[in-house]
C-alpha positions in Angstrom: 0.5 -0.3 0.2 1.2 3.3 -0.9 1.9 5.5 1.9 0.6 9.6 1.9 2.6 11.6 4.6 1.7 15.0 6.2 3.4 17.3 9.1 1.4 15.5 12.5 -0.9 17.8 14.8 -2.0 18.4 18.3 -4.7 16.2 16.8 -3.1 13.4 15.6 -1.6 11.9 19.6 -4.1 9.2 20.2 -2.9 8.1 16.9 0.8 8.1 17.6 0.0 6.7 21.1 -1.5 3.4 18.9 1.7 3.1 16.7 3.7 3.2 20.2 2.1 0.8 21.4 2.0 -1.5 18.4 6.5 -0.9 18.0 6.2 -1.6 21.7 5.3 -4.6 21.3 8.1 -5.8 19.0 10.7 -3.8 20.7 9.7 -3.9 24.2 11.5 -0.7 25.2 9.6 -0.4 28.1 8.2 2.8 27.6 5.0 3.7 27.3 2.8 6.6 26.0 -1.1 8.3 26.6 -2.2 10.2 24.3 -1.5 13.6 27.1 2.0 12.4 27.3 2.7 12.3 23.3 0.0 15.7 22.6 2.5 17.5 25.6 5.7 16.7 23.5 4.5 17.6 20.2 3.2 21.2 21.9 7.0 21.9 23.5 8.8 25.1 22.6 11.3 23.8 20.9 9.4 21.5 18.3 8.4 22.6 14.5 4.9 20.9 14.6 4.0 22.4 10.6 7.7 22.0 9.6 9.3 19.7 11.3 7.2 16.4 12.1 6.2 14.1 9.4 3.4 11.6 9.6 3.3 8.5 7.3 -0.3 7.1 6.6 -2.0 3.7 5.7 -5.4 5.1 4.6 -6.6 6.5 8.5 -4.2 4.4 10.3 -0.8 6.3 11.3 2.0 3.6 10.4 5.6 6.1 11.0 6.8 9.3 12.3 9.5 11.3 12.4 10.6 14.7 14.3 13.9 16.4 14.2 13.6 19.2 17.8 15.6 22.6 18.1 18.2 22.8 20.6 18.1 25.3 22.4 21.9 26.1 22.0 24.2 25.9 20.1 27.7 26.2 21.3 29.4 25.5 19.3 27.4 22.6 17.4 24.3 22.4 17.1 23.2 18.8 18.2 20.3 18.5 16.8 17.9 15.8 18.6 15.8 13.0 15.8 12.6 11.1 17.4 11.3 8.5 15.6 8.5 4.9 15.3 8.0 3.1 12.3 5.1 0.2 12.5 6.8 -3.3 12.0 4.9 -3.9 9.8 6.0 -1.4 7.8 10.2 -1.5 8.6 11.2 -1.8 4.9 13.9 0.1 3.1 11.9 2.1 1.2 10.6 3.7 4.8 14.1 3.7 6.0 16.0 5.7 2.8 12.7 7.8 2.8 12.6 9.1 6.7 16.4 9.4 6.5 16.3 11.9 3.4 13.7 13.6 5.7 15.5 13.8 8.4 19.0 15.2 6.4 16.5 17.7 4.9 14.2 18.8 7.4 17.3 19.3 9.7 18.7 21.7 7.8 16.0 23.1 7.5 15.6 24.1 10.8 19.2 24.2 11.7 19.2 27.2 8.9 16.4 29.0 11.1 17.6 28.4 14.2 21.2 29.1 14.3 22.3 29.8 10.4 26.5 29.4 10.3 26.8 27.1 13.3 28.1 23.5 13.3 25.5 20.8 12.9 25.5 17.4 14.2 21.9 14.9 14.1 20.9 12.7 17.0 18.9 9.8 17.3 18.7 7.3 20.1 17.6 3.7 20.1 17.0 1.3 22.8 19.4 -1.8 22.6 16.0 -3.8 20.7 15.4 -1.3 18.3 18.0 -3.0 16.0 15.8 -1.7 12.8 16.3 1.4 13.1 20.0 1.3 14.2 20.4 -0.5 11.0 18.3 2.2 8.8 20.6 4.8 10.7 24.1 3.4 10.8 23.9 2.6 6.7 22.9 6.1 6.6 26.6 7.1 7.6 25.8 7.8 11.4 27.8 6.3 13.9 27.5 4.9 17.7 28.3 8.2 19.5 27.4 7.2 23.2 25.8 4.8 25.2 23.3 5.6 28.1 21.9 3.5 30.1 18.9 3.2 32.2 19.7 2.6 36.3 16.8 0.6 38.5 16.5 0.2 42.3 13.4 -1.2 44.1 12.1 0.5 47.1 11.1 -2.4 48.7 14.1 -3.5 50.6 15.7 -0.1 49.7 19.3 -0.5 51.5 20.7 2.4 53.6 21.3 4.9 52.2 24.2 7.0 52.0 23.5 10.8 54.7 23.9 14.4 53.6 27.0 15.0 54.6 27.2 17.7 58.3 25.4 20.7 57.1 24.1 20.0 54.5 19.8 20.0 54.4 17.7 18.9 51.8 14.2 21.5 51.0 12.3 19.9 49.1 11.8 22.1 46.1 9.4 25.3 45.3 8.4 26.8 42.9 10.4 30.0 43.7 13.7 28.7 43.6 13.2 27.1 39.9 14.9 29.3 37.8 17.3 29.1 40.3 17.8 25.0 39.8 17.3 25.6 36.5 20.8 27.8 36.5 22.0 24.8 38.7 21.4 22.3 36.3 23.0 24.2 33.4 25.8 25.0 35.1 26.3 21.6 35.9 26.1 19.8 32.9 27.4 21.8 31.1 30.8 20.6 28.9 28.3 17.2 29.5 28.4 15.2 26.3 24.8 16.0 23.9 23.9 18.3 26.8 23.1 22.4 26.1 21.3 25.1 28.1 17.9 24.7 28.5 15.7 28.1 28.2 13.1 28.7 30.5 10.5 28.4 28.4 11.8 25.1 27.4 12.5 23.4 31.0 9.2 25.1 32.3 7.5 22.8 30.1 9.9 19.4 30.0 10.3 19.5 33.7 8.7 22.1 36.1 5.8 22.9 34.5 4.9 19.5 33.1 2.2 17.4 34.2 4.6 14.7 35.6 6.7 16.9 37.5 6.8 15.9 41.5 8.2 18.8 43.3 6.9 17.1 46.9 9.7 14.7 45.7 12.5 16.8 44.2 15.2 18.4 46.7 17.6 21.0 46.8 20.4 21.8 48.5 20.6 25.8 49.0 23.5 27.9 49.7 24.0 28.5 53.4 25.2 32.1 52.6 23.0 32.8 49.5 19.7 31.2 49.7 19.0 32.3 46.1 21.1 29.5 44.6 20.8 25.9 43.9 23.6 24.3 44.7 22.8 20.1 44.0 19.2 19.4 43.1 17.2 15.9 42.8 14.4 16.7 40.6 11.7 13.7 40.4 8.7 12.7 38.2 6.5 10.2 37.9 5.1 8.9 34.8 1.5 7.9 35.1 0.8 5.6 31.9 3.6 3.6 32.7 1.9 2.5 35.8 -1.2 1.8 33.6 0.7 -0.1 31.4 2.8 -2.1 33.9 1.2 -1.5 37.4 4.1 -0.6 38.7 4.8 2.6 40.3 7.9 4.1 39.4 9.8 7.4 40.6 11.9 9.0 38.2 14.8 10.9 39.1 15.2 13.1 36.0 17.6 15.8 36.9 20.6 14.8 39.9 23.4 17.6 39.7 25.7 19.1 42.6 28.1 21.8 41.4 31.7 21.4 41.1 32.3 23.0 44.2 30.5 20.5 46.4 31.6 17.2 44.2 33.3 14.6 45.8 31.8 15.3 50.1 28.9 13.0 49.3 26.3 15.5 48.6 24.8 13.9 45.2 24.4 10.7 46.4 23.3 12.0 50.5 20.3 14.0 48.6 19.0 11.0 46.2 19.1 8.5 49.2 17.2 11.4 50.8 14.4 10.9 48.1 14.3 7.5 47.7 13.2 7.4 51.1 10.6 9.7 50.7 9.8 7.9 47.6 9.1 5.0 49.5 7.5 6.5 52.0 5.4 7.5 49.6 4.3 4.5 48.4 6.5 4.4 45.1 7.7 1.0 43.8 11.3 1.7 42.6 12.9 4.3 41.2 14.7 4.7 37.9 17.1 7.4 36.3 19.5 7.5 33.2 23.1 8.3 32.8 25.8 8.0 30.3 28.4 5.4 31.1 31.0 7.5 30.5 29.2 10.6 32.9 32.2 12.8 33.4 31.4 12.8 37.0 31.8 9.2 37.5 27.9 9.1 38.3 27.6 5.8 38.3 29.5 5.2 41.0 26.6 8.2 43.0 23.8 6.0 41.6 25.5 2.2 42.5 26.0 3.6 45.7 22.0 4.8 46.5 21.0 0.7 44.7 20.8 1.6 41.6 21.6 -1.6 39.3 21.7 -1.1 35.2 18.3 -2.4 33.3 18.9 -1.8 29.9 20.8 0.3 27.4 20.2 3.4 24.9 22.6 4.0 21.7 22.9 7.7 20.4 23.8 7.4 16.6 24.7 10.2 15.5 26.1 12.3 11.6 28.6 15.3 11.4 
């Protein structure tokens, strides 16, 4: 059957949720998205629905989609984020070729509107089980750039957690500290592979303004001399669509960071341990997070001290 193609609209979110569910039956990535989740994804400030999304339709059924996500900065490289999913019954060479050609063309157009003259890289993530898209990207010249791992820890039998060092206190997140937390995140992750600074609009949409954000399970360490400065943070989410699909209440530690002056003093592990105890008390079954295996701040060791263990892998493919 010939496929028709057009940009997505917010009204296509239910069809996109059905497409993801069909792909998950084969790929087993562990991700489950509701229509509301995907509507939020499509409505992000750095997504241009009309000019940077495409849906492939077999009649009235969405069988493939692609998205090009502009980044908030090119410092100095604009590392555009690509997303895609194709129905298992439509994973053909022709569909793969059309997808990577659309990525190349659309990424260049998005890039020229946002950061003309800056170097450009295309970044596409895929779960270890998503072998078809990994093959499509590799044949198109993308190379494996990085491995990320999902780590999890059960909370029912949570091991003893490291305490915060003397003199430091876990302060519950409050929205008066929102921009200070953003500043701390941008400072902490500056120089991390694949990371760029967030602008406030994107930060609020994706993180602290998300319907899934759990401020009650998010904690900060504030500067004792300047109470408006965040020194360390754990920001948490709970994805209700995952619980609906799996029956497991999973706390997600979305952002964990410590400014350079405090690294190596046990602040990150102590603040994360405080968060895990709070998540357990709130009735969560387990906690998860995602981290670069080559993290410059040796974050895997921090998370392992809190009981996390590697569960599965994601790979980032890059085209320069």
